[in-house]
C-alpha positions as CSV (number, residue, x, y, z in Angstrom):
1,M,-44.4,24.3,17.8
2,N,-46.8,23.8,15.1
3,P,-46.6,21.7,12.6
4,T,-47.8,23.8,10.1
5,R,-44.8,26.5,10.1
6,W,-42.2,23.6,10.3
7,S,-39.4,24.5,7.7
8,L,-39.1,22.2,5.0
9,W,-36.5,20.2,6.4
10,R,-37.7,19.8,9.4
11,R,-40.5,17.8,7.3
12,I,-38.5,16.0,5.9
13,I,-36.2,14.7,8.4
14,A,-39.0,13.7,9.9
15,L,-40.5,11.5,7.2
16,C,-36.7,9.9,7.3
17,A,-36.6,9.0,10.4
18,V,-40.4,7.3,10.8
19,V,-39.1,5.4,7.5
20,A,-35.5,4.8,9.2
21,G,-37.5,3.4,12.6
22,L,-39.4,1.1,10.6
23,L,-36.8,0.1,7.9
24,G,-34.7,-0.7,10.8
25,L,-37.2,-3.1,12.7
26,I,-38.0,-4.6,9.6
27,A,-33.4,-5.4,9.6
28,V,-33.3,-6.5,13.1
29,S,-36.4,-8.8,12.7
30,A,-34.7,-9.8,8.8
31,T,-31.5,-10.2,10.4
32,V,-32.6,-12.4,13.2
33,T,-34.4,-14.5,11.1
34,A,-31.3,-14.7,8.3
35,A,-29.7,-16.5,11.6
36,A,-32.2,-18.8,12.3
37,N,-32.7,-19.5,8.8
38,R,-29.1,-20.0,7.7
39,A,-29.0,-22.3,11.3
40,D,-31.3,-24.4,10.5
41,T,-30.0,-24.4,6.8
42,T,-26.5,-25.6,8.1
43,K,-28.1,-27.9,9.9
44,V,-29.8,-30.2,7.1
45,M,-27.3,-29.7,5.0
46,D,-24.3,-30.6,7.2
47,R,-25.3,-32.5,10.2
48,L,-28.3,-34.6,9.7
49,T,-28.5,-35.4,6.1
50,P,-24.5,-36.7,6.0
51,A,-25.6,-38.3,9.1
52,L,-28.4,-40.1,7.2
53,I,-26.3,-40.8,4.4
54,N,-24.0,-43.0,7.7
55,T,-27.0,-45.0,8.5
56,E,-26.7,-46.7,4.8
57,Q,-23.4,-46.9,5.0
58,L,-23.6,-48.7,8.6
59,N,-26.6,-50.9,6.7
60,S,-23.4,-51.9,4.2
61,Q,-20.4,-52.6,7.0
62,L,-22.9,-55.0,8.7
63,L,-24.1,-57.1,5.5
64,R,-20.1,-57.1,5.0
65,Q,-19.5,-58.5,8.4
66,Q,-21.3,-61.5,7.9
67,T,-20.7,-62.1,3.9
68,S,-17.7,-62.1,4.9
69,A,-17.2,-64.3,8.3
70,R,-19.3,-66.8,6.2
71,T,-16.7,-66.9,3.5
72,F,-14.0,-67.6,6.6
73,L,-16.6,-70.5,7.9
74,L,-16.3,-72.0,4.1
75,T,-12.6,-71.6,3.3
76,G,-11.2,-70.9,6.5
77,R,-8.6,-68.7,5.1
78,E,-7.0,-65.3,6.7
79,S,-7.1,-64.6,4.3
80,D,-11.2,-64.2,4.1
81,L,-11.4,-61.9,6.8
82,D,-9.8,-59.1,5.3
83,T,-12.9,-57.3,4.1
84,Y,-14.3,-58.2,7.8
85,K,-11.8,-56.4,10.0
86,A,-12.1,-53.5,7.1
87,A,-16.5,-53.6,7.5
88,Q,-15.0,-53.5,11.2
89,Q,-13.1,-50.2,11.4
90,S,-15.2,-48.8,8.6
91,E,-18.5,-49.5,10.9
92,T,-15.8,-47.9,14.2
93,E,-15.4,-45.2,11.7
94,I,-18.7,-44.1,10.7
95,L,-20.1,-44.6,14.6
96,A,-17.7,-42.0,15.5
97,D,-18.2,-39.0,11.9
98,T,-22.6,-39.6,13.3
99,E,-21.9,-39.2,16.7
100,R,-19.8,-36.1,15.6
101,L,-22.1,-35.3,13.6
102,L,-25.0,-35.1,15.8
103,S,-23.3,-34.1,19.2
104,D,-26.0,-30.9,19.7
105,E,-29.2,-33.7,19.4
106,P,-29.3,-36.3,22.7
107,D,-32.2,-38.3,21.1
108,L,-30.4,-39.4,18.6
109,L,-26.9,-39.8,19.8
110,S,-28.6,-41.9,22.8
111,T,-29.5,-43.9,19.1
112,V,-26.2,-44.4,18.0
113,H,-25.2,-45.6,20.9
114,D,-27.7,-47.8,21.0
115,V,-26.7,-48.7,17.3
116,A,-22.8,-49.2,18.7
117,A,-23.8,-52.0,21.4
118,A,-25.9,-53.9,19.0
119,T,-22.9,-54.2,16.1
120,S,-20.7,-55.8,18.5
121,R,-23.4,-57.7,20.4
122,F,-23.5,-59.5,16.6
123,R,-19.5,-59.4,16.7
124,R,-19.1,-60.9,20.5
125,E,-22.0,-63.1,20.7
126,I,-21.9,-64.7,16.4
127,T,-19.5,-64.1,14.7
128,E,-16.3,-63.8,17.1
129,P,-16.9,-67.3,18.5
130,L,-17.8,-69.3,14.9
131,I,-14.3,-67.2,13.6
132,A,-12.7,-68.5,17.0
133,Q,-14.0,-72.4,16.6
134,T,-13.5,-72.6,12.9
135,R,-9.6,-71.8,13.6
136,T,-9.6,-74.5,15.9
137,D,-11.7,-77.0,14.0
138,G,-11.5,-76.3,10.4
139,P,-13.5,-74.8,7.8
140,S,-17.9,-75.6,8.5
141,A,-21.0,-75.7,6.1
142,E,-22.8,-76.3,8.8
143,R,-21.7,-74.0,10.9
144,A,-21.7,-71.3,8.4
145,T,-25.6,-71.8,7.9
146,P,-27.1,-69.3,9.8
147,T,-29.3,-70.2,13.0
148,A,-32.1,-69.0,14.7
149,A,-30.4,-66.6,17.8
150,S,-27.1,-65.5,15.2
151,R,-30.3,-64.0,12.8
152,A,-32.2,-62.6,15.7
153,V,-29.0,-61.0,16.9
154,Y,-28.1,-59.4,13.4
155,T,-32.0,-58.5,12.9
156,A,-31.9,-56.6,16.4
157,A,-28.6,-54.5,15.3
158,S,-30.2,-54.0,11.3
159,S,-33.0,-52.7,13.3
160,Q,-31.3,-50.3,15.3
161,I,-29.9,-49.1,12.5
162,D,-33.1,-48.9,10.9
163,A,-34.7,-46.8,14.1
164,L,-31.5,-43.9,13.7
165,R,-32.4,-44.0,9.9
166,S,-36.1,-42.5,10.9
167,G,-35.9,-40.5,13.7
168,L,-33.2,-38.5,11.3
169,N,-35.7,-38.3,8.9
170,T,-37.8,-37.0,11.3
171,R,-35.6,-34.9,12.8
172,R,-34.7,-33.4,9.2
173,N,-38.3,-32.9,7.9
174,T,-38.9,-31.0,11.4
175,V,-35.5,-28.9,10.8
176,S,-36.5,-28.3,7.0
177,A,-39.8,-26.9,7.6
178,E,-38.4,-24.5,10.2
179,V,-36.2,-22.8,6.7
180,R,-38.8,-22.9,4.8
181,S,-41.1,-21.2,7.9
182,T,-38.4,-18.8,8.4
183,G,-37.6,-18.4,5.3
184,N,-41.7,-16.9,4.0
185,V,-40.7,-14.8,7.4
186,L,-38.0,-13.1,5.2
187,I,-40.4,-12.6,2.4
188,V,-42.8,-11.4,4.5
189,L,-40.1,-8.7,5.8
190,L,-38.5,-7.7,2.7
191,A,-42.0,-7.1,0.6
192,F,-43.4,-5.3,3.7
193,A,-40.0,-3.2,3.4
194,G,-40.9,-2.8,0.0
195,I,-43.6,-1.1,0.6
196,V,-42.7,1.5,3.2
197,I,-39.9,2.2,0.8
198,I,-42.9,2.9,-2.1
199,F,-44.7,4.6,0.7
200,A,-41.8,7.1,1.4
201,G,-41.7,7.7,-2.2
202,V,-45.3,8.6,-2.7
203,A,-45.0,10.7,1.0
204,L,-41.9,12.3,-0.4
205,A,-43.1,13.3,-3.7
206,L,-46.7,14.6,-2.6
207,L,-44.6,16.7,0.2
208,L,-42.0,18.0,-2.5
209,R,-45.6,18.6,-4.6
210,R,-47.0,20.8,-2.0
211,L,-44.4,22.4,-0.2
212,V,-42.0,22.9,-3.7
213,T,-43.0,22.4,-6.5
214,R,-46.3,24.6,-6.5
215,P,-45.0,27.5,-4.2
216,V,-41.6,27.8,-6.4
217,T,-44.0,27.9,-9.9
218,E,-45.8,30.5,-7.9
219,L,-43.3,32.5,-7.0
220,A,-41.4,31.8,-11.1
221,A,-45.2,34.0,-12.8
222,E,-44.7,37.0,-10.5
223,V,-40.5,37.2,-11.3
224,R,-41.7,37.1,-15.2
225,I,-43.8,40.1,-14.5
226,V,-41.2,41.4,-12.6
227,A,-38.2,40.9,-15.4
228,G,-41.4,42.1,-18.2
229,G,-41.0,45.7,-16.8
230,N,-43.0,46.2,-13.8
231,Y,-40.9,46.9,-11.4
232,D,-43.6,48.0,-9.2
233,H,-45.3,44.7,-8.5
234,A,-45.0,43.4,-5.5
235,I,-43.9,40.4,-4.9
236,T,-45.5,37.5,-2.2
237,G,-44.8,33.7,-2.3
238,G,-46.2,31.1,0.7
239,G,-45.5,27.6,0.9
240,P,-42.8,27.0,3.9
241,P,-40.8,29.3,5.7
242,E,-38.1,28.9,3.5
243,L,-39.4,29.4,0.3
244,A,-41.4,33.0,1.9
245,A,-37.9,33.9,2.7
246,L,-36.6,33.4,-0.7
247,A,-39.9,35.7,-2.0
248,A,-39.5,38.0,0.6
249,D,-35.5,38.2,-1.0
250,V,-36.6,38.2,-4.2
251,D,-39.1,41.6,-3.6
252,T,-36.1,43.1,-1.6
253,M,-34.0,43.1,-4.5
254,R,-36.5,43.5,-7.2
255,R,-37.1,47.2,-5.1
256,R,-32.9,47.5,-5.2
257,I,-33.4,47.5,-8.5
258,N,-36.5,49.6,-8.8
259,T,-34.0,52.1,-6.7
260,E,-30.8,51.6,-8.7
261,L,-31.9,51.3,-12.4
262,Q,-31.2,55.0,-12.7
263,D,-27.6,54.2,-11.5
264,V,-27.4,52.2,-14.1
265,V,-28.8,53.9,-17.1
266,E,-25.7,56.6,-15.5
267,A,-23.3,53.4,-15.0
268,R,-23.6,52.4,-18.7
269,R,-24.0,56.5,-20.1
270,L,-20.3,56.6,-18.4
271,V,-19.8,53.5,-19.6
272,E,-20.1,54.4,-23.1
273,E,-18.3,57.5,-22.5
274,A,-15.4,55.2,-21.8
275,N,-16.1,52.6,-24.9
276,R,-15.2,56.5,-26.9
277,M,-12.1,57.2,-25.1
278,L,-10.5,53.6,-25.5
279,E,-11.5,53.6,-29.3
280,Q,-9.9,57.3,-29.1
281,Q,-6.4,56.0,-27.2
282,A,-6.7,52.5,-29.9
283,A,-6.1,55.1,-32.5
284,E,-3.5,57.4,-31.0
285,L,-2.1,54.3,-30.6
286,T,-2.2,52.8,-34.0
287,R,-0.7,55.8,-35.3
288,S,2.1,56.5,-33.2
289,N,2.8,53.0,-34.0
290,R,2.6,54.5,-37.5
291,D,5.3,56.9,-35.9
292,L,8.0,54.5,-34.4
293,E,7.8,52.5,-37.8
294,Q,8.6,55.5,-39.7
295,F,11.0,56.2,-37.2
296,A,12.3,53.1,-36.9
297,Y,12.8,52.8,-41.2
298,V,14.8,55.9,-40.9
299,A,17.3,54.5,-38.8
300,S,17.9,51.6,-40.9
301,H,17.9,54.2,-43.7
302,D,18.2,57.9,-43.6
303,L,19.8,57.6,-39.9
304,Q,22.9,55.1,-41.1
305,E,23.3,56.2,-44.8
306,P,25.3,59.8,-42.9
307,L,26.8,57.6,-40.1
308,R,28.6,54.5,-42.8
309,K,29.5,58.3,-44.8
310,V,30.9,59.6,-40.8
311,A,32.9,55.8,-39.6
312,S,34.2,55.8,-43.6
313,F,35.8,58.9,-44.0
314,C,37.4,58.4,-40.2
315,Q,38.9,55.5,-41.7
316,L,40.4,56.2,-44.2
317,L,41.9,59.7,-42.3
318,Q,43.2,56.9,-40.3
319,R,44.7,54.9,-42.8
320,R,46.1,58.1,-45.1
321,Y,48.0,60.0,-42.0
322,A,48.7,57.7,-39.8
323,R,51.8,57.9,-38.1
324,Q,52.3,61.2,-40.4
325,L,49.9,63.8,-37.8
326,D,51.2,63.7,-34.0
327,E,49.6,61.2,-31.7
328,R,46.9,63.1,-29.9
329,A,45.5,63.7,-33.3
330,D,46.1,60.0,-34.0
331,Q,43.9,59.5,-30.7
332,Y,41.1,61.8,-31.6
333,I,40.9,60.1,-35.1
334,A,40.8,56.4,-33.1
335,F,38.2,57.7,-30.9
336,A,36.0,59.4,-34.3
337,V,36.1,55.8,-35.6
338,D,35.4,54.3,-32.6
339,G,32.0,56.5,-31.3
340,A,31.1,56.2,-35.3
341,Q,31.4,52.4,-35.3
342,R,29.4,51.8,-31.4
343,M,27.0,54.3,-32.9
344,Q,25.8,51.5,-36.3
345,R,26.3,48.7,-33.7
346,L,23.6,50.7,-31.3
347,I,21.5,51.7,-34.1
348,N,21.5,47.9,-35.4
349,D,20.9,46.8,-32.0
350,L,17.8,49.2,-31.6
351,L,16.2,47.9,-34.5
352,A,16.2,44.3,-33.6
353,F,14.9,45.1,-29.8
354,S,11.8,46.4,-32.1
355,R,11.7,44.3,-34.4
356,I,10.7,41.3,-32.0
357,G,7.4,40.3,-32.5
358,R,6.6,43.0,-35.0
359,L,7.7,41.8,-38.3
360,T,7.1,37.9,-37.6
361,S,7.0,34.9,-39.9
362,G,4.0,32.7,-38.1
363,F,5.1,30.0,-34.8
364,S,6.1,26.8,-36.5
365,D,7.9,23.2,-35.3
366,I,11.8,24.0,-34.0
367,D,14.3,21.6,-32.8
368,L,16.6,23.3,-30.6
369,N,19.2,21.2,-30.9
370,K,19.7,23.0,-34.6
371,V,19.3,25.8,-33.7
372,V,22.1,25.3,-30.5
373,V,24.7,23.8,-32.9
374,D,24.3,26.8,-35.2
375,S,24.5,29.6,-32.9
376,A,27.2,27.3,-31.2
377,E,28.8,27.5,-34.6
378,Q,29.2,32.1,-34.9
379,F,31.5,31.6,-32.1
380,E,34.2,29.0,-33.8
381,S,36.9,31.1,-34.3
382,L,37.0,32.4,-30.3
383,R,36.0,28.9,-29.0
384,E,38.7,27.7,-30.1
385,S,40.9,30.6,-29.6
386,T,39.9,30.3,-25.9
387,S,39.6,26.3,-25.7
388,A,36.3,26.2,-24.6
389,E,33.3,24.1,-24.5
390,I,29.6,23.6,-25.2
391,T,27.7,20.9,-23.7
392,F,24.1,20.5,-24.8
393,V,21.4,17.6,-23.8
394,D,18.7,16.4,-26.2
395,L,16.5,19.3,-26.3
396,P,12.8,19.0,-27.5
397,V,11.0,21.1,-30.7
398,V,8.9,23.6,-29.4
399,R,7.2,26.6,-31.5
400,G,8.8,29.3,-32.2
401,E,10.5,31.5,-34.6
402,E,14.0,29.8,-35.7
403,P,16.0,33.3,-36.0
404,L,14.5,35.1,-32.7
405,L,15.2,31.6,-30.7
406,G,18.8,31.6,-32.6
407,A,19.4,34.6,-32.3
408,L,18.3,33.6,-28.0
409,F,21.2,31.2,-27.6
410,S,23.2,33.0,-29.7
411,N,23.1,36.1,-26.6
412,L,23.4,33.5,-24.1
413,I,26.3,31.6,-25.5
414,G,28.0,35.0,-26.4
415,N,28.0,36.6,-23.3
416,A,29.2,33.6,-21.6
417,L,32.2,33.6,-23.6
418,K,33.3,37.3,-23.5
419,F,32.2,37.4,-19.6
420,R,34.9,33.8,-19.3
421,H,37.2,33.3,-16.1
422,P,40.3,34.7,-17.2
423,D,42.2,31.5,-14.9
424,R,39.4,28.9,-16.6
425,T,38.7,27.4,-19.9
426,P,35.0,28.3,-20.9
427,H,32.6,25.4,-20.3
428,I,28.9,25.9,-21.5
429,L,26.1,23.5,-20.5
430,I,22.6,23.8,-22.1
431,D,20.0,21.6,-19.8
432,C,16.5,20.9,-20.2
433,Q,13.4,19.6,-18.0
434,Q,9.6,19.8,-18.1
435,V,7.8,21.2,-15.1
436,G,4.6,21.0,-15.8
437,E,2.6,22.1,-18.8
438,E,6.6,24.2,-19.5
439,Y,10.0,23.7,-20.3
440,E,12.5,24.9,-18.6
441,F,16.1,25.6,-20.1
442,S,19.0,26.7,-18.3
443,V,22.6,27.8,-19.8
444,E,25.6,27.5,-17.2
445,D,28.6,28.5,-17.2
446,N,31.7,29.2,-14.8
447,G,32.5,33.0,-16.3
448,I,33.0,35.8,-13.7
449,G,29.5,35.1,-12.8
450,I,26.7,38.0,-12.1
451,E,26.4,39.5,-8.8
452,P,22.9,38.6,-7.1
453,E,22.4,42.3,-6.9
454,F,22.1,42.8,-10.9
455,A,20.4,39.8,-11.7
456,D,17.9,42.0,-12.9
457,K,19.4,45.4,-14.0
458,V,21.2,43.4,-16.4
459,F,18.1,42.5,-18.9
460,V,17.1,45.8,-18.9
461,I,18.4,48.0,-22.2
462,F,22.0,49.9,-22.0
463,Q,22.3,48.9,-18.9
464,R,26.2,47.5,-18.8
465,L,27.6,46.3,-14.7
466,H,31.8,46.8,-16.5
467,A,33.3,49.7,-18.5
468,K,32.3,49.5,-22.1
469,D,36.5,49.3,-22.7
470,A,36.7,46.0,-20.0
471,Y,34.2,43.7,-22.4
472,P,33.1,44.8,-25.9
473,G,29.2,45.3,-27.0
474,T,26.4,47.7,-27.2
475,G,24.7,46.5,-23.3
476,I,21.3,45.2,-25.3
477,G,22.1,41.6,-25.3
478,L,20.3,40.5,-22.3
479,A,17.5,42.8,-23.4
480,I,16.8,41.0,-26.4
481,A,16.7,37.9,-24.5
482,K,14.3,38.5,-22.4
483,K,12.3,40.4,-25.1
484,I,12.4,37.1,-27.5
485,V,11.9,35.1,-24.1
486,E,8.7,36.9,-22.7
487,Y,7.5,37.1,-26.7
488,H,7.5,32.7,-27.1
489,G,5.0,32.9,-23.8
490,G,8.3,32.1,-21.3
491,R,10.5,33.7,-18.8
492,I,13.9,34.5,-18.0
493,W,16.1,35.3,-15.0
494,I,19.6,34.2,-13.4
495,D,19.9,31.8,-10.7
496,P,21.1,33.4,-7.3
497,S,22.0,29.4,-6.0
498,Q,25.5,29.2,-8.6
499,T,28.3,29.7,-6.4
500,E,30.7,30.0,-9.7
501,G,29.6,31.8,-13.1
502,T,26.7,32.1,-14.6
503,L,23.2,30.1,-14.9
504,F,20.8,31.6,-16.7
505,R,17.2,29.9,-16.5
506,F,14.1,30.3,-19.1
507,T,10.7,28.2,-20.0
508,L,9.4,27.6,-22.8
509,P,6.0,26.3,-23.7
510,V,5.0,22.7,-24.0
511,P,3.6,22.0,-27.5
512,V,0.0,21.2,-26.4
513,S,-0.3,18.9,-30.1
514,D,3.0,17.5,-28.3
515,P,1.0,13.6,-26.9
516,D,3.8,12.8,-24.5
517,P,6.8,15.7,-24.5
518,A,8.7,14.1,-21.7
519,P,10.9,11.2,-23.7
520,A,12.6,14.0,-24.8
521,L,14.0,14.7,-21.0
522,S,14.5,11.4,-19.8
523,S,16.9,11.0,-17.3
524,A,19.3,8.8,-20.2
525,S,19.3,12.1,-22.3
526,S,21.4,12.2,-25.4
527,S,24.4,15.1,-24.5
528,S,26.5,17.1,-27.2
529,T,29.5,18.0,-26.6
530,A,31.7,20.6,-28.2
531,S,35.7,20.5,-28.3
532,S,38.2,23.3,-29.8
533,S,38.2,21.4,-33.0
534,S,34.5,21.4,-33.9
535,L,30.3,20.9,-32.3
536,E,30.3,16.5,-32.0
537,E,26.9,15.3,-31.2
538,S,26.8,11.8,-29.5
539,V,23.6,10.1,-28.4
540,Q,23.5,7.9,-25.2
């Protein structure tokens, strides 16, 4: 392969391989040298130097033996031999330690054995016979005076110790020289490694300048010509194959842009047309919203006025002519009164449904404990008559509109009381836990329940699962609850895992400004229970 057509990646790999090889050789050499340096340093510090110190102690112990023995020869007291015996014991230990330290030095180890033999001879030929004679004949100043023979034996032992010291000094100086030599080699290797790294950096910088920076600068200049509006200018590029391929791709893109320019102009025209249509639709939507607001006004005022009049006069007929007409007439009047009142409730519920999210006072921090207590108090009489219990944990503070959240809990609590089981005392449990960035609330009751196939149908406006004669209401309460939850950024659903009664779940966002919302939902939660007489709140 022609090296001049090598890719940039191949050239960088080749440079890195050469540098890595050199650094690898340096690393291996440095490792071997460092190991030798460390071994020699350890020998000097941990073996030769302690052994040299031991020679000084051997001289000291030999002198202590001589002095203690002479004192005994003068006094004859056995206690004066304690120092003699201690010095002899210390000498034995020092010689053993020195042999251990010099176990890998045969010549020096032989000298250690000579020292041991010389000191043993001194005791065997000089001190021990004199001590034995003193014990037999008593102390004597003449016996304590050194003779030429005793001096010669002592001097021989001391000379052996000096010979060991001299040999240790010589060996330590030799090993120290080796330590310095390997240290210098390590410095040279590190300097060479630095030179290699500097060379590699310079070579890489030159390579990038020649093969990347300069071709990219030239390519950028040609691209700026095209960006200035000259779409017919052909883009060419040099350098490594990667940049040549990039230049070819950019030129292909230029030709395609030039070809599709008219399509872009046409698309822009279509977008402008679509924007005009959207503006028209927005204006139509604004007009439709005004019509809806006008309808709401009419429904709340103009339509309800005649409806109230019909209901009022039907109620007057019912009170005045009750039991004066036949039974069928009373039934017809009751149907008319019920229909008028039902129409009023439907209109009021429709107005409430349409106002959600349209007439707003803005979000604020709402304590849901207070909201639930207020909502439960609306059903005080029904709760007392059914002995119902309403229990809720310590609920968090959320961002929302208090009237709407009150309506939400009122609808769910009222729904649970309305659809209570005839054979069970109603019990409603309101719970909350944090799941990620949301609070997940649950409203659980032990009523008649909802079949799973109707779980979505109950949230549709005017959808009823029972006849209006069986349970009162307009069929819009849960639709209002769903719209309130979605207006606050949450969702609501029926948990199908509930086997007895109904379990509603809904979510509300955790306030962004709340630094630590979790403590309000700890396992040791507070609980509040509504009994048949009052709504009591207790904190565990």
